[in-house]
C-alpha positions in Angstrom: 1.2 -27.8 45.1 0.7 -24.7 47.3 -2.6 -23.0 46.5 -2.8 -19.8 44.5 -3.7 -17.5 47.4 -0.9 -18.8 49.6 1.6 -18.2 46.7 0.4 -14.7 46.2 0.7 -13.9 49.9 4.2 -15.2 50.1 5.2 -13.3 46.9 3.8 -10.1 48.4 6.2 -10.6 51.4 9.2 -10.5 49.1 7.9 -8.0 46.6 9.6 -5.0 48.3 12.9 -6.9 48.4 12.6 -7.7 44.7 11.7 -4.2 43.5 14.3 -2.6 45.8 17.1 -4.7 44.1 15.7 -3.9 40.6 15.5 -0.2 41.2 18.9 -0.1 42.8 20.4 -1.8 39.7 18.5 -0.1 37.0 17.8 3.4 38.6 14.9 3.8 36.1 11.5 3.1 37.6 9.8 1.7 34.5 12.6 -0.8 33.9 12.6 -1.7 37.5 8.9 -2.4 37.5 9.2 -4.6 34.4 12.2 -6.5 35.9 10.5 -7.0 39.3 7.2 -8.2 37.7 9.1 -10.7 35.5 11.1 -12.0 38.4 8.0 -12.4 40.6 6.2 -14.2 37.8 9.2 -16.5 37.3 9.2 -17.3 41.0 5.5 -18.0 41.1 6.0 -20.7 38.4 9.1 -22.2 40.0 8.0 -25.2 42.0 11.5 -25.6 43.6 11.2 -22.0 45.0 8.2 -23.1 47.1 10.1 -26.0 48.7 12.9 -23.7 50.0 13.3 -22.4 53.6 12.7 -18.6 54.0 16.3 -17.6 54.0 17.0 -19.7 50.9 13.8 -18.3 49.3 15.1 -14.7 49.9 18.4 -15.7 48.2 16.5 -17.0 45.2 14.5 -13.8 45.0 17.7 -11.8 44.9 19.2 -13.9 42.1 16.1 -13.7 40.0 15.8 -10.0 40.5 19.4 -9.5 39.4 18.9 -11.8 36.5 15.8 -10.0 35.2 17.3 -6.6 35.9 20.3 -7.4 33.7 18.0 -8.7 31.0 16.0 -5.5 31.0 19.1 -3.4 31.0 20.4 -5.4 27.9 17.1 -4.9 26.1 17.1 -1.2 26.9 20.5 -0.6 25.3 
């Protein structure tokens, strides 16, 4: 298992991508923050995510950000 500090550093590298997608989809900052936070926490726990190459990891970040944004949008309505 990749150590805690390494995971945090790698998530920081994709944090902007994740939040950018969430704010683009939701257009409301508070919802976007919640969606991005949930997506990053999901990715932190996903052991398969850490085994992917960088380009595949970015794709997984995109999918998770979209998934969590849609969930937040559904809850907000």
